[in-house]
C-alpha positions as CSV (number, residue, x, y, z in Angstrom):
1,M,104.5,89.1,97.9
2,R,106.7,86.8,95.8
3,R,105.1,84.6,93.2
4,T,106.0,81.1,92.4
5,I,107.3,80.4,88.9
6,F,103.9,78.9,87.9
7,E,102.0,81.9,89.2
8,Q,104.4,84.2,87.3
9,L,103.9,82.3,84.1
10,M,100.1,82.2,84.5
11,H,100.2,86.0,85.0
12,E,102.3,86.4,81.8
13,A,99.9,84.1,79.9
14,K,96.8,86.1,81.0
15,Y,98.5,89.4,80.1
16,A,99.4,88.0,76.6
17,Q,95.8,86.9,76.2
18,N,94.4,90.3,77.3
19,I,96.6,92.2,74.8
20,N,96.1,89.5,72.1
21,S,99.8,89.0,71.6
22,K,100.7,85.8,69.7
23,C,104.4,86.5,70.3
24,L,104.1,86.8,74.0
25,L,102.0,83.6,74.1
26,Y,104.7,81.8,72.3
27,E,107.3,83.2,74.7
28,V,105.3,82.1,77.7
29,H,104.9,78.6,76.2
30,G,108.7,78.4,75.7
31,K,109.3,79.5,79.3
32,A,106.9,76.8,80.5
33,I,108.7,74.1,78.5
34,M,112.0,75.2,80.0
35,A,110.5,75.4,83.5
36,R,109.1,71.9,83.2
37,E,112.4,70.5,81.9
38,L,114.2,72.0,84.9
39,G,111.7,70.7,87.3
40,A,110.5,74.1,88.4
41,I,106.9,73.4,87.6
42,T,104.9,70.1,87.8
43,H,103.5,68.2,84.9
44,E,100.0,69.4,85.8
45,E,101.1,73.0,85.9
46,S,102.7,72.6,82.5
47,I,99.4,71.2,81.1
48,T,97.6,74.2,82.5
49,L,100.1,76.6,80.9
50,N,99.8,74.7,77.6
51,T,96.1,75.3,77.8
52,E,96.6,79.0,78.5
53,T,99.0,79.4,75.6
54,V,98.8,76.9,72.7
55,R,95.1,76.0,73.1
56,Y,94.2,79.7,73.4
57,M,96.1,80.5,70.2
58,N,94.3,77.7,68.4
59,E,90.9,78.7,69.6
60,H,91.3,82.5,69.0
61,P,93.4,82.8,65.8
62,R,91.6,85.8,64.4
63,E,91.8,87.9,67.6
64,L,95.6,87.6,68.0
65,N,98.0,90.1,66.7
66,L,100.8,88.8,64.5
67,C,104.4,89.2,65.8
């Protein structure tokens, strides 16, 4: 089954959270910004991805591994 861009980015964000990777969270955040600028995801989807990346990093700073 093929995933949408949003689904793929959510999958990557959850994976980055599970392995506590700050670098991967930043990478997913950058991809989400690019996808939004290109119109590949909606504003609401970009807000959701922002929550899963930036907000997660702000709320869990001690658990995350440095790059």
